[in-house]
N, CA and C atoms of all chains as a GROMACS GRO file, in nm:
protein
  615
    1MET      N    1  12.426   0.292  14.714
    1MET     CA    2  12.354   0.318  14.859
    1MET      C    3  12.235   0.351  14.848
    2ARG      N    4  12.128   0.324  14.935
    2ARG     CA    5  11.997   0.388  14.911
    2ARG      C    6  12.038   0.499  15.017
    3ALA      N    7  11.924   0.639  14.998
    3ALA     CA    8  11.943   0.754  15.074
    3ALA      C    9  11.950   0.694  15.224
    4GLU      N   10  11.876   0.619  15.264
    4GLU     CA   11  11.814   0.588  15.394
    4GLU      C   12  11.959   0.528  15.487
    5ASP      N   13  12.024   0.412  15.391
    5ASP     CA   14  12.117   0.349  15.421
    5ASP      C   15  12.266   0.458  15.413
    6GLN      N   16  12.244   0.583  15.330
    6GLN     CA   17  12.354   0.666  15.369
    6GLN      C   18  12.336   0.729  15.482
    7ILE      N   19  12.220   0.770  15.524
    7ILE     CA   20  12.223   0.844  15.614
    7ILE      C   21  12.239   0.772  15.740
    8LYS      N   22  12.190   0.664  15.816
    8LYS     CA   23  12.225   0.559  15.885
    8LYS      C   24  12.363   0.528  15.907
    9ASP      N   25  12.409   0.525  15.805
    9ASP     CA   26  12.564   0.501  15.786
    9ASP      C   27  12.634   0.642  15.845
   10THR      N   28  12.585   0.733  15.823
   10THR     CA   29  12.648   0.868  15.815
   10THR      C   30  12.643   0.932  15.934
   11ILE      N   31  12.517   0.920  16.017
   11ILE     CA   32  12.458   0.941  16.181
   11ILE      C   33  12.560   0.807  16.266
   12THR      N   34  12.560   0.718  16.183
   12THR     CA   35  12.620   0.604  16.323
   12THR      C   36  12.782   0.645  16.319
   13SER      N   37  12.829   0.692  16.223
   13SER     CA   38  13.021   0.688  16.249
   13SER      C   39  13.015   0.823  16.260
   14ASN      N   40  12.972   0.930  16.239
   14ASN     CA   41  12.961   1.038  16.300
   14ASN      C   42  12.908   1.073  16.405
   15ASP      N   43  12.974   1.142  16.541
   15ASP     CA   44  12.900   1.178  16.668
   15ASP      C   45  12.821   1.282  16.632
   16VAL      N   46  12.808   1.426  16.578
   16VAL     CA   47  12.763   1.544  16.562
   16VAL      C   48  12.757   1.504  16.397
   17VAL      N   49  12.626   1.530  16.338
   17VAL     CA   50  12.612   1.520  16.194
   17VAL      C   51  12.531   1.658  16.183
   18LEU      N   52  12.533   1.760  16.079
   18LEU     CA   53  12.446   1.893  16.026
   18LEU      C   54  12.405   1.872  15.911
   19PHE      N   55  12.289   1.797  15.883
   19PHE     CA   56  12.244   1.835  15.730
   19PHE      C   57  12.190   1.943  15.705
   20MET      N   58  12.243   1.997  15.607
   20MET     CA   59  12.239   2.138  15.576
   20MET      C   60  12.234   2.184  15.399
   21LYS      N   61  12.205   2.314  15.439
   21LYS     CA   62  12.167   2.390  15.255
   21LYS      C   63  12.336   2.437  15.249
   22GLY      N   64  12.405   2.400  15.171
   22GLY     CA   65  12.527   2.459  15.208
   22GLY      C   66  12.655   2.374  15.281
   23THR      N   67  12.747   2.417  15.298
   23THR     CA   68  12.844   2.317  15.367
   23THR      C   69  12.896   2.456  15.501
   24LYS      N   70  12.954   2.395  15.601
   24LYS     CA   71  12.973   2.471  15.711
   24LYS      C   72  13.100   2.569  15.682
   25GLU      N   73  13.154   2.572  15.557
   25GLU     CA   74  13.216   2.701  15.551
   25GLU      C   75  13.188   2.766  15.458
   26MET      N   76  13.033   2.713  15.373
   26MET     CA   77  13.007   2.852  15.312
   26MET      C   78  12.817   2.800  15.274
   27PRO      N   79  12.756   2.823  15.392
   27PRO     CA   80  12.599   2.754  15.401
   27PRO      C   81  12.532   2.852  15.284
   28GLN      N   82  12.429   2.804  15.253
   28GLN     CA   83  12.325   2.853  15.148
   28GLN      C   84  12.207   2.902  15.181
   29CYS      N   85  12.174   2.925  15.305
   29CYS     CA   86  12.061   2.952  15.355
   29CYS      C   87  12.057   3.011  15.511
   30GLY      N   88  12.006   3.089  15.568
   30GLY     CA   89  11.996   3.151  15.685
   30GLY      C   90  11.962   3.075  15.787
   31PHE      N   91  11.868   2.946  15.765
   31PHE     CA   92  11.868   2.866  15.885
   31PHE      C   93  11.990   2.796  15.922
   32SER      N   94  12.023   2.736  15.800
   32SER     CA   95  12.153   2.647  15.795
   32SER      C   96  12.260   2.698  15.851
   33SER      N   97  12.320   2.828  15.817
   33SER     CA   98  12.413   2.928  15.857
   33SER      C   99  12.413   2.937  15.991
   34ARG      N  100  12.280   2.956  16.048
   34ARG     CA  101  12.261   2.966  16.210
   34ARG      C  102  12.298   2.881  16.274
   35VAL      N  103  12.267   2.758  16.253
   35VAL     CA  104  12.284   2.647  16.328
   35VAL      C  105  12.464   2.611  16.320
   36ALA      N  106  12.475   2.595  16.188
   36ALA     CA  107  12.654   2.601  16.160
   36ALA      C  108  12.738   2.700  16.211
   37GLY      N  109  12.697   2.830  16.245
   37GLY     CA  110  12.747   2.930  16.311
   37GLY      C  111  12.762   2.917  16.449
   38VAL      N  112  12.654   2.865  16.508
   38VAL     CA  113  12.674   2.807  16.667
   38VAL      C  114  12.760   2.694  16.702
   39LEU      N  115  12.743   2.597  16.618
   39LEU     CA  116  12.862   2.484  16.612
   39LEU      C  117  13.035   2.512  16.573
   40ASN      N  118  13.015   2.563  16.482
   40ASN     CA  119  13.149   2.648  16.424
   40ASN      C  120  13.184   2.732  16.568
   41TYR      N  121  13.124   2.816  16.644
   41TYR     CA  122  13.155   2.886  16.706
   41TYR      C  123  13.192   2.826  16.857
   42MET      N  124  13.121   2.753  16.841
   42MET     CA  125  13.143   2.644  17.004
   42MET      C  126  13.253   2.546  16.969
   43GLY      N  127  13.265   2.563  16.879
   43GLY     CA  128  13.454   2.464  16.880
   43GLY      C  129  13.334   2.304  16.837
   44VAL      N  130  13.274   2.274  16.836
   44VAL     CA  131  13.216   2.144  16.821
   44VAL      C  132  13.212   2.060  16.662
   45ALA      N  133  13.346   1.937  16.682
   45ALA     CA  134  13.369   1.888  16.575
   45ALA      C  135  13.263   1.827  16.503
   46TYR      N  136  13.188   1.848  16.385
   46TYR     CA  137  13.075   1.770  16.321
   46TYR      C  138  13.110   1.795  16.179
   47LYS      N  139  13.033   1.626  16.123
   47LYS     CA  140  12.999   1.639  15.971
   47LYS      C  141  12.901   1.736  15.928
   48ASP      N  142  12.971   1.820  15.820
   48ASP     CA  143  12.821   1.838  15.757
   48ASP      C  144  12.796   1.815  15.624
   49VAL      N  145  12.687   1.738  15.608
   49VAL     CA  146  12.613   1.723  15.470
   49VAL      C  147  12.503   1.795  15.400
   50ASN      N  148  12.567   1.826  15.280
   50ASN     CA  149  12.494   1.951  15.184
   50ASN      C  150  12.368   1.882  15.124
   51VAL      N  151  12.288   1.882  15.139
   51VAL     CA  152  12.141   1.809  15.079
   51VAL      C  153  12.127   1.894  14.969
   52LEU      N  154  12.193   1.998  14.902
   52LEU     CA  155  12.193   2.028  14.776
   52LEU      C  156  12.266   1.973  14.696
   53ALA      N  157  12.377   1.890  14.720
   53ALA     CA  158  12.461   1.815  14.692
   53ALA      C  159  12.385   1.713  14.591
   54ASP      N  160  12.291   1.664  14.656
   54ASP     CA  161  12.228   1.526  14.664
   54ASP      C  162  12.051   1.553  14.701
   55ASP      N  163  12.000   1.495  14.580
   55ASP     CA  164  11.845   1.485  14.572
   55ASP      C  165  11.783   1.409  14.667
   56GLY      N  166  11.852   1.292  14.662
   56GLY     CA  167  11.811   1.197  14.737
   56GLY      C  168  11.830   1.184  14.853
   57ILE      N  169  11.928   1.215  14.934
   57ILE     CA  170  11.957   1.285  15.090
   57ILE      C  171  11.840   1.408  15.076
   58ARG      N  172  11.859   1.498  14.995
   58ARG     CA  173  11.737   1.594  15.062
   58ARG      C  174  11.640   1.552  15.077
   59GLN      N  175  11.559   1.437  15.012
   59GLN     CA  176  11.402   1.433  15.076
   59GLN      C  177  11.433   1.315  15.181
   60GLY      N  178  11.515   1.205  15.139
   60GLY     CA  179  11.556   1.099  15.217
   60GLY      C  180  11.546   1.139  15.373
   61ILE      N  181  11.610   1.248  15.408
   61ILE     CA  182  11.638   1.322  15.509
   61ILE      C  183  11.535   1.336  15.595
   62LYS      N  184  11.427   1.379  15.556
   62LYS     CA  185  11.281   1.449  15.588
   62LYS      C  186  11.189   1.348  15.571
   63ASP      N  187  11.226   1.229  15.497
   63ASP     CA  188  11.170   1.087  15.519
   63ASP      C  189  11.198   1.044  15.667
   64PHE      N  190  11.329   1.036  15.683
   64PHE     CA  191  11.388   0.978  15.746
   64PHE      C  192  11.361   1.016  15.935
   65SER      N  193  11.360   1.171  15.915
   65SER     CA  194  11.321   1.206  16.053
   65SER      C  195  11.222   1.236  16.092
   66ASP      N  196  11.131   1.237  15.967
   66ASP     CA  197  10.970   1.250  15.987
   66ASP      C  198  10.980   1.405  16.022
   67TRP      N  199  11.070   1.484  15.969
   67TRP     CA  200  11.057   1.644  15.937
   67TRP      C  201  11.118   1.718  15.800
   68PRO      N  202  11.006   1.833  15.824
   68PRO     CA  203  10.977   1.856  15.678
   68PRO      C  204  11.086   1.958  15.622
   69THR      N  205  11.185   2.003  15.744
   69THR     CA  206  11.321   2.141  15.691
   69THR      C  207  11.407   2.062  15.726
   70ILE      N  208  11.489   2.185  15.609
   70ILE     CA  209  11.628   2.168  15.651
   70ILE      C  210  11.692   2.301  15.733
   71PRO      N  211  11.785   2.269  15.842
   71PRO     CA  212  11.884   2.202  15.883
   71PRO      C  213  11.883   2.115  15.973
   72GLN      N  214  11.886   1.957  15.975
   72GLN     CA  215  11.841   1.920  16.056
   72GLN      C  216  11.985   1.832  16.142
   73LEU      N  217  11.966   1.854  16.310
   73LEU     CA  218  12.119   1.830  16.366
   73LEU      C  219  12.096   1.688  16.412
   74TYR      N  220  12.212   1.568  16.415
   74TYR     CA  221  12.201   1.471  16.482
   74TYR      C  222  12.269   1.445  16.592
   75VAL      N  223  12.295   1.419  16.692
   75VAL     CA  224  12.373   1.393  16.810
   75VAL      C  225  12.398   1.259  16.835
   76LYS      N  226  12.470   1.171  16.814
   76LYS     CA  227  12.514   1.000  16.839
   76LYS      C  228  12.395   0.939  16.808
   77GLY      N  229  12.338   0.966  16.642
   77GLY     CA  230  12.266   0.866  16.608
   77GLY      C  231  12.140   0.949  16.662
   78GLU      N  232  12.092   1.035  16.747
   78GLU     CA  233  11.983   1.084  16.743
   78GLU      C  234  11.908   1.218  16.741
   79PHE      N  235  11.800   1.250  16.618
   79PHE     CA  236  11.751   1.367  16.605
   79PHE      C  237  11.733   1.494  16.705
   80VAL      N  238  11.819   1.575  16.710
   80VAL     CA  239  11.790   1.692  16.816
   80VAL      C  240  11.682   1.764  16.755
   81GLY      N  241  11.695   1.826  16.645
   81GLY     CA  242  11.595   1.935  16.585
   81GLY      C  243  11.643   2.016  16.478
   82GLY      N  244  11.538   2.110  16.431
   82GLY     CA  245  11.592   2.206  16.336
   82GLY      C  246  11.650   2.324  16.388
   83CYS      N  247  11.634   2.428  16.305
   83CYS     CA  248  11.705   2.588  16.325
   83CYS      C  249  11.634   2.655  16.465
   84ASP      N  250  11.530   2.610  16.455
   84ASP     CA  251  11.478   2.688  16.603
   84ASP      C  252  11.461   2.619  16.733
   85ILE      N  253  11.488   2.478  16.685
   85ILE     CA  254  11.474   2.387  16.849
   85ILE      C  255  11.640   2.405  16.902
   86VAL      N  256  11.758   2.406  16.774
   86VAL     CA  257  11.903   2.413  16.816
   86VAL      C  258  11.890   2.564  16.921
   87THR      N  259  11.844   2.656  16.837
   87THR     CA  260  11.848   2.762  16.880
   87THR      C  261  11.782   2.801  17.034
   88GLU      N  262  11.718   2.744  17.053
   88GLU     CA  263  11.616   2.765  17.184
   88GLU      C  264  11.726   2.696  17.279
   89MET      N  265  11.794   2.624  17.242
   89MET     CA  266  11.828   2.498  17.321
   89MET      C  267  11.975   2.561  17.330
   90THR      N  268  12.014   2.608  17.244
   90THR     CA  269  12.155   2.702  17.282
   90THR      C  270  12.149   2.811  17.380
   91LEU      N  271  12.020   2.891  17.366
   91LEU     CA  272  12.025   3.005  17.474
   91LEU      C  273  11.997   2.919  17.589
   92SER      N  274  11.936   2.828  17.618
   92SER     CA  275  11.862   2.768  17.769
   92SER      C  276  11.960   2.724  17.797
   93GLY      N  277  12.079   2.647  17.725
   93GLY     CA  278  12.189   2.571  17.802
   93GLY      C  279  12.162   2.433  17.791
   94GLU      N  280  12.056   2.353  17.766
   94GLU     CA  281  12.028   2.228  17.704
   94GLU      C  282  12.107   2.188  17.596
   95LEU      N  283  12.161   2.266  17.522
   95LEU     CA  284  12.274   2.190  17.381
   95LEU      C  285  12.392   2.166  17.466
   96ASP      N  286  12.440   2.251  17.606
   96ASP     CA  287  12.539   2.187  17.656
   96ASP      C  288  12.548   2.072  17.702
   97THR      N  289  12.413   2.067  17.816
   97THR     CA  290  12.437   1.959  17.892
   97THR      C  291  12.424   1.847  17.789
   98MET      N  292  12.353   1.838  17.636
   98MET     CA  293  12.358   1.743  17.570
   98MET      C  294  12.478   1.708  17.508
   99PHE      N  295  12.514   1.816  17.489
   99PHE     CA  296  12.665   1.732  17.447
   99PHE      C  297  12.771   1.709  17.538
  100ALA      N  298  12.768   1.736  17.683
  100ALA     CA  299  12.844   1.696  17.789
  100ALA      C  300  12.764   1.559  17.838
  101GLU      N  301  12.651   1.526  17.799
  101GLU     CA  302  12.611   1.378  17.827
  101GLU      C  303  12.650   1.262  17.745
  102ASN      N  304  12.680   1.330  17.585
  102ASN     CA  305  12.716   1.268  17.519
  102ASN      C  306  12.876   1.234  17.492
  103GLY      N  307  12.923   1.291  17.543
  103GLY     CA  308  13.084   1.307  17.532
  103GLY      C  309  13.126   1.371  17.399
  104VAL      N  310  13.029   1.505  17.380
  104VAL     CA  311  13.119   1.610  17.244
  104VAL      C  312  13.164   1.692  17.347
  105SER      N  313  13.303   1.720  17.273
  105SER     CA  314  13.377   1.820  17.323
  105SER      C  315  13.329   1.982  17.239
  106PHE      N  316  13.304   2.059  17.354
  106PHE     CA  317  13.288   2.218  17.272
  106PHE      C  318  13.323   2.310  17.358
  107ASP      N  319  13.330   2.409  17.320
  107ASP     CA  320  13.401   2.513  17.427
  107ASP      C  321  13.261   2.606  17.496
  108LYS      N  322  13.281   2.604  17.644
  108LYS     CA  323  13.168   2.597  17.768
  108LYS      C  324  13.178   2.790  17.719
  109ASP      N  325  13.293   2.840  17.688
  109ASP     CA  326  13.331   2.978  17.726
  109ASP      C  327  13.253   3.065  17.610
  110ALA      N  328  13.222   3.028  17.491
  110ALA     CA  329  13.214   3.035  17.332
  110ALA      C  330  13.037   3.048  17.383
  111ALA      N  331  13.002   2.905  17.404
  111ALA     CA  332  12.866   2.889  17.436
  111ALA      C  333  12.762   3.010  17.548
  112ASP      N  334  12.861   3.023  17.633
  112ASP     CA  335  12.826   3.132  17.741
  112ASP      C  336  12.796   3.268  17.675
  113LYS      N  337  12.916   3.314  17.551
  113LYS     CA  338  12.924   3.391  17.513
  113LYS      C  339  12.780   3.459  17.416
  114ILE      N  340  12.759   3.322  17.353
  114ILE     CA  341  12.625   3.367  17.275
  114ILE      C  342  12.505   3.351  17.358
  115ARG      N  343  12.526   3.302  17.463
  115ARG     CA  344  12.393   3.387  17.552
  115ARG      C  345  12.387   3.526  17.605
  116GLU      N  346  12.527   3.558  17.655
  116GLU     CA  347  12.525   3.686  17.702
  116GLU      C  348  12.492   3.760  17.628
  117ALA      N  349  12.532   3.751  17.474
  117ALA     CA  350  12.494   3.810  17.350
  117ALA      C  351  12.375   3.842  17.320
  118ASN      N  352  12.268   3.769  17.347
  118ASN     CA  353  12.135   3.707  17.336
  118ASN      C  354  12.050   3.752  17.444
  119ALA      N  355  12.123   3.782  17.517
  119ALA     CA  356  12.002   3.795  17.662
  119ALA      C  357  11.918   3.910  17.636
  120MET      N  358   8.950   3.322  14.809
  120MET     CA  359   9.058   3.236  14.840
  120MET      C  360   9.161   3.267  14.937
  121ALA      N  361   9.127   3.250  15.110
  121ALA     CA  362   9.214   3.264  15.197
  121ALA      C  363   9.365   3.269  15.219
  122GLY      N  364   9.441   3.360  15.221
  122GLY     CA  365   9.612   3.385  15.221
  122GLY      C  366   9.653   3.237  15.303
  123ARG      N  367   9.770   3.249  15.286
  123ARG     CA  368   9.834   3.131  15.373
  123ARG      C  369   9.856   3.174  15.522
  124ALA      N  370   9.846   3.302  15.525
  124ALA     CA  371   9.872   3.332  15.700
  124ALA      C  372   9.753   3.315  15.747
  125GLU      N  373   9.618   3.329  15.711
  125GLU     CA  374   9.480   3.338  15.694
  125GLU      C  375   9.467   3.157  15.734
  126LYS      N  376   9.539   3.089  15.658
  126LYS     CA  377   9.502   2.912  15.670
  126LYS      C  378   9.593   2.923  15.731
  127ILE      N  379   9.696   2.933  15.812
  127ILE     CA  380   9.793   2.891  15.909
  127ILE      C  381   9.707   2.926  16.035
  128GLU      N  382   9.695   3.057  16.027
  128GLU     CA  383   9.572   3.080  16.182
  128GLU      C  384   9.476   3.007  16.176
  129ALA      N  385   9.369   2.976  16.106
  129ALA     CA  386   9.241   2.903  16.100
  129ALA      C  387   9.303   2.732  16.171
  130LYS      N  388   9.432   2.667  16.057
  130LYS     CA  389   9.452   2.533  16.126
  130LYS      C  390   9.493   2.540  16.247
  131LEU      N  391   9.571   2.650  16.302
  131LEU     CA  392   9.628   2.647  16.450
  131LEU      C  393   9.526   2.648  16.549
  132LYS      N  394   9.433   2.763  16.510
  132LYS     CA  395   9.354   2.794  16.625
  132LYS      C  396   9.225   2.646  16.588
  133GLY      N  397   9.199   2.566  16.516
  133GLY     CA  398   9.109   2.450  16.537
  133GLY      C  399   9.224   2.372  16.584
  134ALA      N  400   9.336   2.342  16.596
  134ALA     CA  401   9.422   2.221  16.653
  134ALA      C  402   9.432   2.252  16.794
  135PHE      N  403   9.457   2.330  16.808
  135PHE     CA  404   9.524   2.368  16.941
  135PHE      C  405   9.465   2.517  17.032
  136ALA      N  406   9.337   2.564  17.010
  136ALA     CA  407   9.274   2.674  17.100
  136ALA      C  408   9.358   2.713  17.154
  137PRO      N  409   9.515   2.784  17.117
  137PRO     CA  410   9.602   2.854  17.128
  137PRO      C  411   9.547   2.980  17.254
  138ARG      N  412   9.629   3.022  17.350
  138ARG     CA  413   9.633   3.112  17.366
  138ARG      C  414   9.688   3.259  17.358
  139VAL      N  415   9.816   3.237  17.278
  139VAL     CA  416   9.850   3.260  17.201
  139VAL      C  417   9.911   3.272  17.072
  140LEU      N  418   9.871   3.289  16.972
  140LEU     CA  419   9.882   3.270  16.830
  140LEU      C  420   9.952   3.382  16.746
  141GLU      N  421  10.060   3.396  16.675
  141GLU     CA  422  10.095   3.508  16.583
  141GLU      C  423  10.158   3.443  16.484
  142VAL      N  424  10.083   3.487  16.378
  142VAL     CA  425  10.154   3.459  16.235
  142VAL      C  426  10.197   3.572  16.167
  143VAL      N  427  10.331   3.577  16.106
  143VAL     CA  428  10.408   3.717  16.072
  143VAL      C  429  10.410   3.649  15.965
  144ASP      N  430  10.379   3.742  15.843
  144ASP     CA  431  10.463   3.701  15.689
  144ASP      C  432  10.585   3.775  15.719
  145GLU      N  433  10.715   3.717  15.677
  145GLU     CA  434  10.837   3.756  15.684
  145GLU      C  435  10.879   3.782  15.544
  146SER      N  436  10.808   3.714  15.412
  146SER     CA  437  10.864   3.696  15.299
  146SER      C  438  10.968   3.805  15.262
  147GLU      N  439  10.882   3.956  15.266
  147GLU     CA  440  10.923   4.053  15.230
  147GLU      C  441  11.115   4.090  15.257
  148ALA      N  442  11.137   4.061  15.385
  148ALA     CA  443  11.246   4.060  15.422
  148ALA      C  444  11.340   3.952  15.337
  149HIS      N  445  11.293   3.851  15.264
  149HIS     CA  446  11.357   3.767  15.259
  149HIS      C  447  11.371   3.755  15.050
  150ARG      N  448  11.320   3.863  15.058
  150ARG     CA  449  11.339   3.917  14.890
  150ARG      C  450  11.448   3.908  14.828
  151GLY      N  451  11.467   3.836  14.718
  151GLY     CA  452  11.611   3.811  14.646
  151GLY      C  453  11.662   3.691  14.716
  152HIS      N  454  11.641   3.612  14.798
  152HIS     CA  455  11.698   3.499  14.871
  152HIS      C  456  11.594   3.369  14.807
  153ALA      N  457  11.690   3.253  14.839
  153ALA     CA  458  11.626   3.115  14.774
  153ALA      C  459  11.457   3.117  14.854
  154GLY      N  460  11.359   3.057  14.765
  154GLY     CA  461  11.245   3.052  14.817
  154GLY      C  462  11.138   3.157  14.785
  155PHE      N  463  11.171   3.292  14.798
  155PHE     CA  464  11.115   3.403  14.783
  155PHE      C  465  11.034   3.391  14.674
  156GLN      N  466  10.920   3.427  14.668
  156GLN     CA  467  10.803   3.425  14.580
  156GLN      C  468  10.712   3.577  14.570
  157GLU      N  469  10.701   3.626  14.455
  157GLU     CA  470  10.635   3.747  14.437
  157GLU      C  471  10.509   3.742  14.484
  158GLY      N  472  10.478   3.857  14.562
  158GLY     CA  473  10.338   3.831  14.653
  158GLY      C  474  10.394   3.793  14.793
  159GLY      N  475  10.500   3.751  14.848
  159GLY     CA  476  10.536   3.729  14.954
  159GLY      C  477  10.462   3.613  14.996
  160GLU      N  478  10.422   3.591  15.120
  160GLU     CA  479  10.339   3.435  15.152
  160GLU      C  480  10.443   3.340  15.134
  161SER      N  481  10.570   3.353  15.142
  161SER     CA  482  10.664   3.235  15.161
  161SER      C  483  10.738   3.214  15.253
  162HIS      N  484  10.765   3.299  15.357
  162HIS     CA  485  10.863   3.300  15.495
  162HIS      C  486  10.754   3.371  15.617
  163PHE      N  487  10.735   3.226  15.662
  163PHE     CA  488  10.654   3.269  15.798
  163PHE      C  489  10.731   3.285  15.917
  164ARG      N  490  10.695   3.387  16.052
  164ARG     CA  491  10.736   3.336  16.156
  164ARG      C  492  10.599   3.295  16.273
  165VAL      N  493  10.570   3.197  16.340
  165VAL     CA  494  10.488   3.151  16.425
  165VAL      C  495  10.485   3.105  16.557
  166THR      N  496  10.419   3.204  16.652
  166THR     CA  497  10.442   3.178  16.789
  166THR      C  498  10.331   3.084  16.850
  167VAL      N  499  10.317   3.040  16.857
  167VAL     CA  500  10.176   2.946  16.952
  167VAL      C  501  10.168   2.880  17.090
  168GLU      N  502  10.118   2.891  17.138
  168GLU     CA  503  10.110   2.865  17.280
  168GLU      C  504   9.989   2.816  17.334
  169SER      N  505   9.971   2.687  17.377
  169SER     CA  506   9.870   2.652  17.387
  169SER      C  507   9.879   2.512  17.509
  170GLU      N  508   9.782   2.481  17.623
  170GLU     CA  509   9.820   2.421  17.679
  170GLU      C  510   9.765   2.249  17.641
  171ALA      N  511   9.790   2.257  17.495
  171ALA     CA  512   9.782   2.127  17.376
  171ALA      C  513   9.926   2.083  17.408
  172PHE      N  514  10.036   2.143  17.432
  172PHE     CA  515  10.123   2.101  17.402
  172PHE      C  516  10.209   2.030  17.530
  173GLN      N  517  10.149   2.012  17.622
  173GLN     CA  518  10.167   2.032  17.784
  173GLN      C  519  10.263   1.853  17.800
  174GLY      N  520  10.384   1.844  17.844
  174GLY     CA  521  10.437   1.722  17.832
  174GLY      C  522  10.489   1.710  17.707
  175LEU      N  523  10.481   1.743  17.632
  175LEU     CA  524  10.575   1.716  17.495
  175LEU      C  525  10.694   1.758  17.481
  176SER      N  526  10.769   1.685  17.434
  176SER     CA  527  10.926   1.714  17.375
  176SER      C  528  10.943   1.838  17.292
  177ARG      N  529  11.021   1.910  17.266
  177ARG     CA  530  11.059   2.008  17.204
  177ARG      C  531  11.014   1.943  17.039
  178ILE      N  532  11.052   1.857  17.001
  178ILE     CA  533  11.059   1.778  16.885
  178ILE      C  534  10.893   1.760  16.815
  179ALA      N  535  10.817   1.700  16.960
  179ALA     CA  536  10.692   1.649  16.930
  179ALA      C  537  10.606   1.763  16.940
  180LYS      N  538  10.635   1.853  16.996
  180LYS     CA  539  10.559   2.001  16.962
  180LYS      C  540  10.545   2.047  16.842
  181HIS      N  541  10.707   2.079  16.800
  181HIS     CA  542  10.689   2.096  16.643
  181HIS      C  543  10.627   2.026  16.544
  182ARG      N  544  10.662   1.874  16.552
  182ARG     CA  545  10.604   1.801  16.503
  182ARG      C  546  10.401   1.793  16.504
  183ALA      N  547  10.386   1.836  16.611
  183ALA     CA  548  10.227   1.859  16.620
  183ALA      C  549  10.185   1.926  16.538
  184VAL      N  550  10.262   2.063  16.496
  184VAL     CA  551  10.243   2.179  16.440
  184VAL      C  552  10.276   2.142  16.284
  185HIS      N  553  10.337   2.080  16.249
  185HIS     CA  554  10.373   2.037  16.126
  185HIS      C  555  10.234   1.958  16.070
  186GLU      N  556  10.193   1.865  16.167
  186GLU     CA  557  10.083   1.791  16.142
  186GLU      C  558   9.954   1.861  16.114
  187ALA      N  559   9.959   1.958  16.204
  187ALA     CA  560   9.835   2.046  16.172
  187ALA      C  561   9.816   2.135  16.075
  188LEU      N  562   9.900   2.184  16.062
  188LEU     CA  563   9.942   2.251  15.934
  188LEU      C  564   9.916   2.152  15.810
  189GLY      N  565   9.979   2.051  15.777
  189GLY     CA  566   9.941   1.965  15.695
  189GLY      C  567  10.039   1.971  15.592
  190LYS      N  568  10.046   1.898  15.504
  190LYS     CA  569  10.143   1.859  15.384
  190LYS      C  570  10.161   1.957  15.288
  191GLU      N  571  10.030   1.964  15.243
  191GLU     CA  572  10.028   2.049  15.140
  191GLU      C  573  10.060   2.202  15.152
  192LEU      N  574   9.986   2.243  15.295
  192LEU     CA  575  10.046   2.422  15.351
  192LEU      C  576  10.189   2.409  15.327
  193MET      N  577  10.247   2.280  15.401
  193MET     CA  578  10.418   2.280  15.452
  193MET      C  579  10.507   2.295  15.345
  194GLY      N  580  10.417   2.231  15.242
  194GLY     CA  581  10.478   2.211  15.118
  194GLY      C  582  10.500   2.361  15.050
  195GLU      N  583  10.385   2.396  15.044
  195GLU     CA  584  10.360   2.568  14.987
  195GLU      C  585  10.453   2.670  15.058
  196ILE      N  586  10.488   2.699  15.149
  196ILE     CA  587  10.553   2.773  15.225
  196ILE      C  588  10.676   2.721  15.219
  197HIS      N  589  10.818   2.828  15.226
  197HIS     CA  590  10.923   2.790  15.226
  197HIS      C  591  10.984   2.812  15.351
  198ALA      N  592  10.961   2.888  15.439
  198ALA     CA  593  10.997   2.863  15.590
  198ALA      C  594  10.947   2.877  15.668
  199LEU      N  595  10.968   2.825  15.793
  199LEU     CA  596  10.856   2.835  15.893
  199LEU      C  597  10.961   2.853  15.984
  200ALA      N  598  10.956   2.964  16.084
  200ALA     CA  599  11.023   2.997  16.222
  200ALA      C  600  10.958   2.966  16.325
  201LEU      N  601  10.948   2.868  16.406
  201LEU     CA  602  10.864   2.831  16.473
  201LEU      C  603  10.876   2.840  16.620
  202THR      N  604  10.757   2.868  16.695
  202THR     CA  605  10.819   2.901  16.863
  202THR      C  606  10.661   2.815  16.896
  203VAL      N  607  10.684   2.743  16.992
  203VAL     CA  608  10.573   2.667  17.032
  203VAL      C  609  10.634   2.669  17.203
  204ARG      N  610  10.501   2.697  17.259
  204ARG     CA  611  10.535   2.709  17.402
  204ARG      C  612  10.395   2.637  17.468
  205GLU      N  613  10.412   2.553  17.586
  205GLU     CA  614  10.297   2.483  17.663
  205GLU      C  615  10.230   2.613  17.706
   0.00000   0.00000   0.00000
């Protein structure tokens, strides 16, 4: 399958997808680690795609999203952003709202704890 | 030849006439990590605040900055932590 088709297939068959360097259990980059850490801590069920395991996907996701960096978060097939945007949205509460609106379950208390720790 | 921090500053000044612009080379903090280049200039933290971003979504703001920096410069630097405000 071409990288683009593989990406489309992944983001349509999973509600939440994180394209990252490494895996959710063992991230290989600080930026990927930060986003995976937020999702893990908030108890979000998500599919992790390790771009380091596939050069086609690594370049393909940058072209597909028109976004030059990894990690990249997708929710319900829509590109949300990279590490900086996800961090901002976590702290502002927008990430909670977006998950709620898309029927993605998450631990609200955990999200509040992240915000308290970074207030 | 200007360093990358100066190039980043010049490009963002030219594109957005920002009221706040901070470009910090954080490369040394990433010594030993992936993408570290001897001599630094690999990891940057940039804060840019400009009226030019008014009304744009978060993604659009970041894309505007990526575009202003250009593919070549974006390709040279390993990491860019970006805060964009209106």
